[in-house]
C-alpha positions in Angstrom: 18.5 -3.3 -22.0 20.6 -0.7 -20.2 17.8 1.9 -19.8 15.0 -0.6 -19.7 16.4 -2.6 -16.8 17.5 0.3 -14.6 14.4 2.5 -15.1 12.1 0.4 -12.9 14.7 0.7 -10.1 14.6 4.5 -10.3 10.8 5.0 -10.7 10.0 4.0 -7.1 12.1 6.9 -5.9 10.0 9.3 -8.0 6.8 7.7 -6.8 7.8 7.9 -3.2 8.5 11.7 -3.5 5.1 12.3 -5.1 3.0 9.8 -3.1 1.9 12.3 -0.4 0.9 15.0 -3.0 -1.2 12.5 -4.9 -2.9 11.3 -1.7 -3.7 14.9 -0.7 -4.9 16.2 -4.1 -6.7 13.4 -5.8 -10.2 12.2 -5.1 -9.7 9.7 -2.2 -11.4 6.8 -4.1 -9.2 7.4 -7.2 -6.1 7.9 -5.1 -6.6 4.7 -3.2 -7.0 2.6 -6.4 -4.2 4.4 -8.3 -1.7 4.4 -5.4 -2.3 0.8 -4.6 -1.9 -0.2 -8.3 1.2 1.9 -8.6 2.8 0.4 -5.4 2.1 -3.2 -6.6 3.2 -2.5 -10.2 6.4 -0.7 -9.2 7.3 -3.5 -6.8 6.8 -6.0 -9.5 8.8 -4.0 -12.1 11.7 -3.4 -9.7 11.6 -7.0 -8.7 11.8 -8.1 -12.3 14.6 -5.6 -13.0 16.6 -7.2 -10.2 15.8 -10.7 -11.6 17.0 -9.7 -15.0 20.3 -8.4 -13.6 20.7 -11.4 -11.4 20.0 -13.7 -14.3 23.1 -12.4 -16.2 25.2 -13.4 -13.2 23.6 -16.7 -12.5 23.8 -17.5 -16.2 27.6 -17.3 -16.1 27.9 -20.2 -13.7 29.6 -23.0 -15.8 27.3 -25.8 -14.7 24.1 -23.8 -15.5 25.6 -22.7 -18.8 26.3 -26.3 -19.8 22.7 -27.3 -18.9 21.3 -24.4 -20.7 23.6 -24.8 -23.7 24.8 -21.2 -23.9 28.1 -19.5 -24.0 29.5 -18.0 -20.8 31.9 -15.9 -22.9 29.1 -14.2 -24.8 27.2 -13.5 -21.6 30.2 -11.8 -20.1 30.9 -9.9 -23.3 27.3 -8.6 -23.8 26.2 -8.4 -20.2 24.6 -5.0 -19.7 25.9 -4.8 -16.1 29.2 -5.6 -14.4 29.4 -9.0 -12.7 29.7 -7.2 -9.3 26.5 -5.3 -10.0 24.7 -8.4 -11.1 25.8 -10.2 -7.9 24.5 -7.2 -5.9 21.2 -7.7 -7.7 21.2 -11.3 -6.6 21.6 -10.2 -3.0 18.9 -7.5 -3.2 16.5 -9.9 -4.9 17.0 -12.5 -2.2 16.5 -9.9 0.5 13.3 -8.7 -1.2 11.9 -12.2 -1.4 12.7 -12.9 2.3 11.2 -9.6 3.4 8.1 -10.3 1.3 7.7 -13.8 2.7 8.0 -12.5 6.3 5.5 -9.7 5.7 3.1 -12.0 4.0 3.3 -14.5 7.0 2.8 -11.7 9.5 -0.1 -10.1 7.6 -1.8 -13.5 7.1 -1.6 -14.3 10.8 -3.0 -10.8 11.7 -5.9 -11.2 9.2 -6.7 -14.6 10.5 -6.6 -13.4 14.1 -8.8 -10.4 13.2 -11.3 -12.7 11.5 -11.5 -15.0 14.5 -11.9 -12.0 16.9 -14.6 -10.5 14.7 -16.5 -13.7 14.5 -16.4 -14.2 18.3 -17.7 -10.7 19.1 -21.4 -10.3 19.7 -23.3 -7.7 17.6 -25.3 -4.9 19.1 -29.0 -5.8 18.3 -29.7 -2.1 17.6 -26.7 -1.5 15.3 -26.0 -4.0 12.5 -22.4 -5.1 12.5 -21.4 -3.0 15.5 -19.9 -4.4 18.6 -20.1 -2.3 21.8 -17.4 -3.1 24.3 -18.0 -2.2 27.9 -14.9 -0.2 28.3 -14.8 3.4 29.8 -11.8 4.3 27.7 -12.9 5.8 24.3 -12.0 3.8 21.2 -13.5 2.8 17.8 -12.2 0.9 14.8 -13.2 -1.4 11.9 -12.0 -5.0 12.2 -11.9 -7.0 9.0 -13.4 -10.5 9.0 -16.1 -12.7 7.6 -18.1 -10.7 8.4 -16.2 -7.7 9.6 -17.1 -5.8 12.7 -17.2 -2.2 13.9 -15.9 -2.1 17.4 -16.8 0.9 19.6 -16.4 1.3 23.4 -19.0 2.6 25.7 -16.5 5.3 26.7 -16.5 6.6 23.1 -20.3 6.5 22.7 -20.6 8.5 26.0 -18.0 11.0 24.9 -19.7 11.8 21.6 -23.1 13.3 20.8 -25.6 11.6 18.7 -24.6 13.4 15.4 -21.0 12.6 16.1 -21.8 8.9 16.7 -23.5 8.8 13.3 -20.5 10.3 11.6 -18.1 7.9 13.4 -20.1 4.8 12.5 -20.5 6.0 8.9 -16.7 6.3 8.6 -16.0 2.9 10.1 -18.8 1.3 7.9 -17.0 2.6 4.8 -13.8 0.7 5.8 -15.7 -2.6 5.8 -18.1 -1.8 2.9 -15.3 -0.8 0.4 -12.7 -3.4 1.6 -10.1 -0.8 2.6 -8.0 -3.4 4.4 -7.4 -5.1 1.0 -5.9 -2.0 -0.4 -3.8 -1.4 2.7 -2.6 -5.1 2.7 -1.6 -5.1 -0.9 0.3 -1.9 -0.6 2.0 -3.1 2.6 3.1 -6.4 1.0 4.4 -4.6 -2.1 6.3 -2.1 -0.1 7.9 -4.9 2.0 9.9 -5.8 -1.2 11.3 -2.3 -1.7 12.0 0.2 1.1 11.5 3.1 -1.5 7.9 2.2 -1.7 7.1 2.6 2.0 5.8 6.2 1.4 3.4 4.8 -1.2 2.0 2.3 1.3 1.6 5.1 3.9 -0.2 7.2 1.3 -2.6 4.3 0.5 -3.6 4.0 4.2 -4.1 7.8 4.3 -6.2 7.7 1.1 -8.5 5.0 2.6 -9.1 7.1 5.6 -9.9 10.1 3.4 -12.2 7.9 1.4 -14.0 6.9 4.6 -14.1 10.6 5.7 -15.8 11.6 2.4 -18.3 8.7 2.8 -19.2 9.9 6.2 -19.6 13.5 4.9 -22.0 12.2 2.2 -24.0 10.1 4.7 -24.4 12.9 7.3 -24.5 15.8 4.8 -22.2 17.8 7.1 -18.5 18.0 6.4 -17.9 20.2 9.5 -19.5 17.6 11.7 -17.2 14.9 10.3 -14.2 17.1 10.8 -15.2 17.9 14.4 -15.8 14.1 15.1 -12.4 13.2 13.6 -10.6 15.8 15.7 -12.5 14.8 18.8 -11.9 11.1 18.3 -8.2 11.6 17.7 -7.8 13.4 21.0 -9.8 10.8 22.8 -7.9 7.8 21.4 -4.4 9.2 20.9 -2.8 6.7 23.4 -4.8 3.6 22.3 -3.3 0.5 20.7 -5.4 -1.6 18.3 -5.1 -4.9 16.3 -2.6 -4.5 13.4 -5.3 -4.9 10.7 -7.8 -2.5 12.3 -8.7 0.8 10.6 -9.7 3.6 12.8 -11.1 7.1 12.2 -8.3 8.7 14.3 -4.7 7.8 14.0 -1.7 10.2 13.6 -2.1 13.5 15.2 1.5 14.5 14.3 3.8 13.6 11.4 7.6 13.5 11.0 7.4 16.8 9.3 4.4 19.1 9.2 0.9 18.2 10.1 0.1 14.5 10.8 -2.6 12.6 9.0 -5.5 13.7 11.2 -4.9 17.5 10.8 -4.5 17.0 7.1 -7.8 15.2 6.9 -9.5 17.8 9.0 -8.2 20.5 6.6 -9.3 18.5 3.6 -12.9 18.1 5.0 -13.2 21.8 5.8 -11.8 22.7 2.3 -14.8 21.2 0.5 -15.4 18.2 -1.7 -12.3 16.8 -3.5 -11.4 17.6 -7.0 -10.6 15.2 -9.8 -7.2 16.6 -10.9 -7.2 14.6 -14.2 -3.7 15.8 -15.0 -2.2 14.2 -11.9 -4.1 11.0 -12.6 -2.8 10.9 -16.2 0.7 11.5 -15.1 0.5 8.7 -12.5 -0.9 6.3 -15.1 1.9 7.4 -17.4 4.5 6.3 -14.8 2.8 2.9 -14.5 2.8 2.5 -18.2 6.5 3.4 -18.4 7.3 0.8 -15.7 5.4 -1.8 -17.6 6.9 -1.0 -21.0 10.4 -1.0 -19.4 9.9 -4.4 -17.9 8.6 -5.8 -21.2 11.6 -4.3 -23.1 14.0 -5.7 -20.5 12.4 -9.1 -20.8 12.8 -9.1 -24.6 16.5 -7.9 -24.4 17.3 -10.6 -21.8 15.7 -13.3 -24.0 17.7 -12.0 -27.0 20.9 -12.0 -24.9 20.5 -15.7 -24.0 19.5 -16.6 -27.6 22.7 -15.1 -28.9 24.6 -16.9 -26.2 23.0 -20.2 -27.2 23.6 -19.6 -30.9 27.3 -19.0 -30.1 27.5 -22.2 -28.1 25.9 -24.2 -30.9 
């Protein structure tokens, strides 16, 4: 149980270090699915690891031991972690659950508000699903809802030429058509349980934007046009604020270190269609498999530990 229970706590660190590289080098559609699955799986695995460690501490409470009919002495003797470490796991697990609950509540409210807003917005008769706001300040984003809406201001339409408008609307349509807000939400909620997974959630959001970029490039047949539209929209909307669940073509001109998301996306568009990079995909799947197997092994060892403790009590 020693290795099995600690490995899921270490893997998120490895994933966080490699998240940006995976998002940059993998096909955006594959990257989105893989990174989202990895974020959720690693959050679950690390959460289970904390639960397993916490269980050894909670199991040593005399009242619970009496109710469960197991030996406290055996648990203390065979506990894979020190009692202090197990108590620390209890604290971290409680913090993770509280953080996840708060994140879920905030995200649920944001999605409900977005859906209400989207439902109340009138569509443009000439553009299905598009809402044109009479606002001279350029802006454009996809708002999730039932149905979702693409919101674009008159200022943005006036600032772009007709080819750029097609590219922009194709990008925003992709966000709604492929349910990108679902991937972003799942990754955000998973990362709220473990700070080490925040780079993974950031990478998922970046991958959805790249996915939408590639969709726009296929629709327009012009990668340079999409790159130009992206750069232009980023400059026009760099000071705009949007609803928390909105996905926009342009966000992030600069990063903490090196180019921000927008310059990286422009570079990717100009570099040509994305490659598959099967080796990276296999390695990422290998990490997921390792996390799953570690959790299964830890569960078996924990069950064996309590069975031994129960046998000793009997």
